C-alpha positions in Angstrom: -18.7 -31.3 24.8 -15.9 -34.2 24.2 -16.4 -37.7 25.7 -13.8 -38.8 28.3 -13.1 -41.7 26.4 -12.6 -40.1 23.0 -9.4 -40.6 21.3 -7.1 -37.6 21.0 -6.3 -35.9 17.9 -3.3 -37.3 15.2 0.0 -36.6 16.6 1.4 -33.8 14.1 3.7 -35.1 11.5 6.6 -32.7 11.1 7.3 -34.2 7.6 4.5 -32.4 6.4 5.2 -28.8 7.5 6.7 -27.2 4.5 7.2 -23.4 5.2 11.1 -22.8 5.7 12.0 -25.8 3.8 13.3 -26.2 0.0 10.8 -28.1 -1.5 11.7 -29.9 -5.0 9.6 -29.1 -7.9 7.3 -31.7 -9.1 7.5 -30.7 -12.5 11.4 -30.0 -11.9 12.8 -32.9 -13.7 10.2 -32.9 -16.6 11.5 -29.6 -17.6 14.8 -30.1 -16.9 15.0 -32.9 -19.0 13.0 -32.1 -21.9 10.1 -34.3 -21.1 7.8 -31.1 -20.3 5.4 -31.2 -23.1 4.1 -27.7 -24.2 1.9 -26.6 -27.0 4.8 -26.4 -29.3 5.8 -29.7 -28.7 1.9 -31.6 -29.4 2.2 -33.5 -32.4 -1.1 -35.3 -33.4 -1.5 -37.7 -35.9 -2.4 -36.8 -39.3 -1.7 -33.0 -38.1 -1.5 -29.6 -40.3 1.1 -27.0 -39.9 -0.3 -23.6 -40.4 0.8 -20.0 -40.8 -0.5 -16.6 -40.1 -0.8 -13.9 -42.4 -1.5 -10.4 -41.1 -1.3 -7.0 -42.5 2.0 -4.8 -43.4 -0.1 -1.6 -43.6 -1.2 0.4 -40.2 -4.7 1.5 -41.6 -6.4 0.1 -44.9 -9.3 -1.2 -46.6 -8.7 -4.5 -48.2 -10.1 -4.4 -52.0 -9.7 -8.0 -52.8 -7.5 -11.2 -51.2 -6.7 -13.7 -54.0 -5.9 -17.0 -52.4 -5.9 -19.2 -55.6 -2.2 -19.5 -55.8 -1.8 -20.4 -52.4 -4.8 -22.9 -52.4 -3.2 -24.8 -55.4 0.5 -24.7 -53.8 1.8 -28.1 -52.7 0.8 -29.5 -49.9 -2.1 -26.9 -48.8 -5.3 -28.4 -47.5 -6.9 -25.2 -46.5 -7.2 -21.3 -46.3 -9.4 -19.4 -43.8 -9.9 -15.7 -44.0 -11.0 -14.1 -40.9 -14.3 -12.6 -40.7 -14.0 -10.7 -37.9 -11.7 -10.0 -34.9 -11.5 -10.9 -31.4 -8.6 -10.7 -28.8 -9.1 -7.1 -27.1 -9.8 -5.1 -30.4 -12.5 -2.4 -29.6 -15.3 -2.6 -32.2 -17.6 0.4 -33.2 -21.0 0.7 -31.8 -22.5 1.6 -34.5 -20.9 -0.9 -38.0 -23.1 1.0 -40.3 -20.7 4.2 -39.9 -17.8 2.6 -41.6 -20.1 1.1 -44.4 -20.6 -2.7 -45.9 -17.2 -4.2 -46.1 -16.4 -7.8 -47.5 -13.1 -7.8 -45.4 -12.5 -6.3 -41.6 -11.1 -2.9 -41.7 -7.1 -3.3 -41.2 -6.0 -0.6 -38.1 -2.6 -2.1 -37.5 0.7 -3.4 -38.6 0.4 -7.1 -37.7 -3.5 -7.2 -38.0 -4.3 -11.1 -38.5 -5.6 -11.4 -42.0 -6.0 -15.3 -42.7 -4.3 -18.6 -42.0 -2.8 -21.5 -44.8 -2.6 -25.1 -43.4 -0.3 -27.3 -45.3 1.1 -30.9 -44.6 4.6 -28.9 -43.9 5.8 -25.9 -42.1 8.0 -24.9 -45.0 4.8 -25.8 -47.7 2.6 -23.4 -45.5 5.4 -20.6 -45.7 5.5 -20.9 -49.2 1.9 -21.0 -49.6 1.5 -17.6 -47.4 3.7 -15.9 -49.4 1.5 -16.6 -52.6 -1.4 -14.7 -51.0 -2.0 -11.3 -53.1 -4.0 -8.6 -50.9 -5.3 -5.5 -52.4 -5.1 -2.6 -50.3 -6.6 1.0 -50.0 -4.3 2.9 -47.6 -5.9 5.0 -45.5 -4.7 7.8 -42.9 -3.1 6.2 -39.5 -1.6 7.7 -36.5 0.7 5.4 -34.1 1.8 8.2 -31.4 -0.2 8.9 -28.6 0.7 12.6 -28.7 -0.3 13.2 -32.2 -3.8 10.8 -31.9 -4.8 13.0 -29.3 -4.6 16.1 -31.7 -7.8 17.6 -33.1 -8.0 16.6 -36.7 -5.7 13.2 -36.1 -6.6 10.5 -38.1 -9.4 8.4 -36.5 -8.4 4.8 -35.9 -12.1 4.5 -35.5 -14.7 6.7 -37.6 -17.0 6.5 -34.6 -17.3 5.8 -31.1 -16.0 2.2 -30.5 -17.1 -0.1 -28.0 -14.8 -1.2 -24.8 -12.9 -4.7 -25.7 -11.9 -6.9 -23.2 -8.1 -7.1 -23.2 -6.2 -10.0 -23.5 -5.7 -10.1 -19.9 -9.5 -9.6 -19.2 -11.7 -6.3 -18.2 -10.4 -4.3 -21.0 -11.4 -0.2 -20.4 -14.1 1.6 -18.7 -17.4 1.4 -19.9 -19.8 3.9 -21.5 -17.2 7.0 -21.1 -17.1 9.7 -24.0 -15.3 9.8 -27.0 -14.1 12.6 -28.8 -12.0 11.6 -32.1 -9.4 9.1 -30.8 -9.7 10.1 -26.8 -12.0 7.9 -25.0 -12.9 9.4 -21.4 -12.4 10.3 -18.3 -13.3 7.1 -17.0 -16.4 6.8 -14.9 -17.4 4.9 -11.8 -15.0 3.9 -9.4 -12.0 4.3 -11.2 -12.7 7.8 -12.2 -14.5 8.8 -9.3 -13.5 11.9 -6.7 -13.0 11.6 -3.0 -13.0 14.4 -1.1 -12.0 17.5 -2.8 -8.6 17.9 -4.3 -9.2 22.1 -4.4 -9.4 22.1 -0.5 -6.6 19.6 -0.6 -4.2 21.3 -2.1 -5.4 25.0 -0.4 -4.3 23.2 2.5 -0.9 22.0 1.2 2.2 23.4 2.5 4.2 21.8 -0.5 3.0 20.6 -4.0 5.0 18.7 -6.6 3.2 18.9 -10.3 4.9 17.0 -12.9 4.4 15.5 -16.1 5.8 11.4 -16.3 5.6 9.1 -19.2 6.5 5.4 -19.7 6.9 3.5 -23.1 5.1 0.5 -24.5 6.5 -3.1 -23.6 5.9 -6.0 -25.1 5.5 -9.5 -23.1 7.6 -11.6 -25.7 7.2 -14.9 -23.8 9.8 -17.5 -24.2 7.0 -19.6 -25.9 5.0 -17.7 -28.3 1.1 -17.6 -28.5 0.1 -21.0 -30.2 -2.6 -23.8 -30.7 -3.3 -27.2 -31.6 -6.7 -27.6 -32.6 -8.6 -30.7 -33.6 -12.3 -29.9 -34.3 -14.6 -33.2 -34.3 -18.4 -32.8 -34.7 -18.8 -34.0 -31.0 -15.8 -32.3 -29.3 -13.4 -29.9 -30.0 -9.9 -30.1 -28.2 -7.7 -27.2 -28.1 -4.0 -27.4 -27.1 -3.2 -23.9 -26.1 -0.3 -21.9 -24.9 -2.6 -20.0 -22.2 -3.2 -18.9 -18.7 -6.8 -19.1 -18.8 -8.1 -22.4 -20.2 -11.4 -21.7 -19.1 -11.5 -18.0 -20.9 -10.2 -20.2 -24.2 -13.1 -22.3 -23.5 -15.9 -19.8 -23.4 -14.2 -17.3 -26.4 -14.5 -20.7 -28.7 -17.5 -21.4 -27.6 -19.1 -17.9 -28.4 -16.9 -17.9 -31.5 -18.1 -21.1 -33.3 -21.5 -20.9 -31.5 -21.1 -24.6 -30.0 -22.0 -25.4 -26.5 -19.3 -25.1 -23.8 -19.4 -28.5 -23.0 -17.9 -29.5 -26.6 -14.9 -27.3 -25.8 -11.9 -29.4 -23.9 -8.8 -27.1 -23.8 -5.5 -28.5 -22.7 -2.4 -26.4 -21.1 -0.1 -29.2 -19.4 2.4 -26.7 -19.6 2.8 -22.8 -20.7 6.6 -20.9 -21.6 5.5 -17.8 -20.1 2.5 -15.5 -20.7 2.8 -12.6 -18.5 -0.7 -11.6 -18.9 -0.9 -11.7 -22.8 -2.4 -15.0 -22.7 -5.9 -15.1 -22.2 -8.6 -16.2 -24.6 -8.3 -18.0 -27.9 -7.5 -15.0 -29.7 -7.1 -14.6 -33.5 -4.7 -17.2 -33.5 -6.7 -19.7 -31.9 -9.6 -18.7 -34.0 -7.9 -19.5 -37.4 -6.4 -22.8 -36.0 -9.5 -24.0 -34.7 -11.6 -22.8 -38.3 -8.8 -24.3 -40.6 -9.3 -27.9 -38.4 -13.1 -27.7 -38.9 -12.4 -26.8 -42.6 -9.9 -29.8 -43.2 -11.1 -32.3 -41.1 -7.6 -32.7 -39.7 -5.4 -31.4 -36.4 -3.8 -28.1 -37.1 -1.0 -26.4 -35.3 -0.5 -22.9 -35.6 2.4 -21.1 -33.4 3.3 -17.4 -33.9 6.7 -16.5 -34.9 8.7 -14.0 -33.1 8.1 -10.8 -35.1 4.5 -12.0 -35.1 4.5 -12.2 -31.2 5.9 -8.7 -30.8 2.7 -7.5 -32.2 0.0 -9.6 -30.5 -0.1 -7.6 -27.4 1.3 -5.1 -25.6 1.7 -3.0 -22.1 0.4 0.2 -23.1 2.5 3.5 -22.7 1.1 6.4 -20.8 1.5 10.3 -20.1 0.8 11.3 -16.7 -0.2 14.6 -15.3 0.3 14.4 -11.5 -0.2 16.7 -8.8 0.5 15.6 -5.0 0.5 18.0 -2.0 1.2 17.4 1.9 1.2 19.4 4.8 4.0 20.7 6.9 4.1 17.4 8.8 4.6 15.5 5.7 0.6 14.1 5.6 -0.7 14.0 2.3 -3.6 16.2 1.9 -4.4 15.9 -2.2 -3.3 14.1 -5.2 -4.5 14.3 -8.7 -3.9 11.9 -11.3 -4.9 12.7 -15.3 -3.5 9.8 -17.4 -3.4 9.0 -21.1 -2.3 6.1 -22.5 -2.8 4.3 -25.3 -3.9 0.3 -26.0 -3.4 0.6 -29.5 -6.7 -0.4 -31.2 -7.8 -1.8 -28.1 -9.0 -0.1 -24.3 -7.6 -0.2 -20.8 -4.6 1.8 -20.4 -5.6 3.5 -16.9 -3.1 3.6 -14.6 -4.7 5.0 -11.7 -4.5 1.8 -9.3 -1.3 3.0 -7.2 -2.7 6.8 -6.5 -5.9 5.5 -5.1 -4.9 2.6 -3.2 -1.4 3.0 -2.2 -0.9 6.0 0.2 -3.4 7.1 2.6 -5.1 10.7 1.5 -8.6 12.1 2.4 -8.6 13.9 -1.4 -7.9 11.9 -4.6 -8.9 12.7 -8.0 -8.0 10.3 -10.9 -9.1 10.9 -14.7 -8.1 7.9 -17.2 -8.3 8.4 -21.1 -7.5 5.8 -23.8 -6.3 6.8 -26.9 -6.9 5.1 -29.9 -3.8 4.6 -32.4 -2.9 2.5 -35.4 -0.8 -0.3 -33.4 -1.2 -3.5 -31.9 -4.0 -4.2 -28.9 -2.9 -3.8 -25.1 -3.2 -6.4 -22.8 -2.6 -7.0 -19.3 1.1 -7.1 -18.2 2.2 -8.2 -14.8 -0.2 -6.0 -12.8 -1.7 -4.1 -15.6 -1.5 -0.2 -15.5 0.2 -0.5 -11.9 3.7 0.0 -12.9 3.2 3.0 -15.0 0.9 4.7 -12.1 3.8 3.6 -9.6 6.8 5.0 -11.7 4.6 8.4 -11.8 3.7 8.1 -8.2 6.8 7.2 -6.3 9.0 10.0 -8.4 6.1 12.6 -7.0 6.7 11.0 -3.6 10.3 11.6 -3.6 10.5 14.8 -4.9 7.5 15.7 -2.5 9.6 14.3 0.6 12.8 16.6 -0.6 10.5 19.5 -0.7 9.5 18.9 3.0 13.4 17.8 3.8 11.9 14.5 4.9 13.4 11.0 4.7 11.5 9.3 1.9 11.0 6.2 3.9 9.7 8.0 6.8 7.5 10.1 4.4 6.2 6.8 3.1 6.1 5.6 7.0 3.9 8.2 7.7 1.2 8.4 4.5 0.9 4.2 4.1 -0.5 2.5 7.1 -0.4 -0.9 5.8 1.4 -2.9 8.7 2.9 -5.9 6.1 4.6 -2.8 3.9 5.5 -0.9 6.8 7.3 -4.2 7.7 8.8 -5.0 4.3 10.5 -1.3 4.3 11.7 -1.8 7.7 13.5 -4.7 6.6 14.3 -3.5 3.1 16.1 -0.3 5.1 17.8 -2.7 7.2 19.6 -4.9 4.5 20.1 -1.8 2.4 21.9 -0.3 5.1 19.7 2.8 4.4 20.7 5.2 7.1 24.0 5.1 5.9 23.5 5.9 2.5 25.3 8.9 0.6 23.1 12.0 0.1 21.3 11.7 -3.4 23.6 13.4 -6.1 26.5 13.8 -3.9 28.9 12.1 -6.3 31.0 14.5 -8.4 30.9 13.7 -12.2 28.0 12.7 -14.3 27.5 8.9 -13.2 25.9 8.9 -9.4 25.8 5.8 -7.7 23.3 5.6 -4.8 19.8 3.7 -3.5 16.6 4.7 -3.6 13.2 3.6 -2.8 9.8 2.6 -4.4 7.1 0.5 -3.8 4.0 -0.7 -5.8 0.8 -2.3 -5.0 -1.8 -4.7 -6.6 -5.5 -5.3 -6.1 -6.5 -8.2 -3.2 -8.9 -10.0 -5.1 -11.5 -11.9 -2.5 -15.0 -13.4 -2.7 -14.1 -15.3 -5.6 -16.1 -18.9 -5.5 -13.4 -22.0 -6.4 -13.5 -25.5 -5.2 -11.4 -28.8 -5.6 -12.1 -32.5 -5.2 -9.9 -35.1 -3.6 -10.2 -38.9 -4.3 -8.4 -41.6 -2.6 -8.6 -44.8 -4.2 -8.5 -48.3 -3.0 -4.8 -48.3 -4.0 -3.6 -46.0 -1.9 -3.3 -43.1 -4.8 -4.7 -39.8 -4.4 -6.1 -37.8 -7.3 -6.9 -34.2 -7.0 -8.8 -31.9 -9.3 -9.1 -28.5 -9.7 -9.9 -25.7 -12.0 -6.5 -23.9 -11.2 -3.8 -24.3 -13.9 -0.3 -24.4 -13.6 1.5 -20.9 -15.6 5.1 -21.7 -14.4 4.6 -20.8 -10.5 5.1 -24.1 -9.5 0.9 -24.8 -8.1 1.4 -28.5 -9.3 3.8 -28.8 -6.2 1.9 -26.6 -3.9 -1.4 -28.9 -4.2 0.4 -31.8 -3.7 
C-alpha cells in the first residue's frame, strides 16, 4: 500500500532514451585520432623486444637446438625454449607412447619452439636467424581426406586428449579414436532424437548430399601479441585478447602462481573473431623471457605467424534430410568430419540440431587430426560450416517438393523472431517478384536467394557490476566485461 502523501516517481528523462537514436561512441575520438592504445602501442621503461622462432617442418623430432650464437649476438638478453605447448593443442593421454624427448614433438609447420629477447626488434630478428635446430623428419599428413584413410601417417601415436580450442571448449570428451579420427561425438551433440530410420521411411522426398568447406584464418588486423612485466609480487600482462580472465587463469596455471598475482590489461583490441582466448604460446614465451631477464618484454607475431596460430576448421559433411508431402521435415541425419589440425573441436552439428523443428535427428561428429595448426573459435564456431550444408539441402528439398524456399522455412522454423526477420527481408528484397532460379541465359546467373543461421542463446551465467557515485559527481563503473570492438563502453555508460 502506498501512502496518500507519498511523493510521485521521477519524471522520465527523454534524454536518457537511446533506442532509435544515433549515439556517438565514447571511444570514437580515441580511435580516429590514434590515441587508443593497443597492445602493440605499449612501451614500458627498459622494455625488451622479442621474436618467436617456429618450426618450418610439419612433423619432426627435434634432435638438438643450438642457441649459443643467438645468445651471444649483439643486444640479446634472453632466450627461452618452450618445454611444453598450450593454446588448443591436444596431448597424448599416455605420453609414454611417444617416449622421452628433450623437446616437444613438432606436429605442424609454424609450431612455436622458442623466443629471443633483445634490446631492439632488429637485434632480436638477427639473433633468431642464428638459432640452429636439428630435425629428424617424420611422415606427415595435411589433408583431411588422406588423414581419414587407414594407414595414414599418425599425427599422434596414440589416443590424444581433447585440447581446449583458442575459443574455449575444444572437442567432445571421452570419445573413441582410431588412427587420426576421433568420434563419433557422444553426449547431447552426438545423440539421436526420435528415430531417423522411421523418419526417412515416412518422407515423401529426400535429399542426400556431401558438402565441403575450407579452412579459414581469422587474421585480425592486430596480430596476437603480449607485453609482459614479471615482478616477484605481480605479473602484469598487456594482451591482445578477448578474454582477460582466461589469460589470467592460463598464466596462473602454467607458471604455478596465484591468480591474484596476475594482472591482465586489454585497453583496446584490434580484432579477435574467436581466436584470442588464453595466453597461448605467445604469452608463455613473453612472460618467461620477462621472468628470465627481469625486464618487460614485448612479443607481437608477424603476419605469417598470425596465419598459423589459429584457424576455422574445414569440414566434410554428409547430410540427409527428408520431408512429408505437405513440407514438414521428418528426419535429418548428419555425419560430419572436420580437422582442427593438431587440436579438436571441428563439429558442425549446431544448425541441424537447433534451427528447424524435426522429431527425428541424428548427428555424428568426427575430429580428424592433421599436421596443421590448431583450430580455434571463429565467429560462431562450427555453425557457418553447418549452415552452409543445411541451408543448401533445405533449398534442394523445397525444390523437390515444388515449394517456395521461404514458405518451406516458415513451415519448419516456428521461432517468432526469425519468422519476422524473414518476412522483413522478403519485403525488402522483393522476394515474391524474383526471377526463377537459373532462368538467365549464359553461364552467369543473377538472382536472389536466402539462408539463415543460428547461434546458442547463453543463459544462466552469473555476472555482476558495481557503480560508485563520488562526492564530486563523477561516476565509476566496475565490471568484468571487456570491449572487444563492439562499443561496450558506450553501452555501459
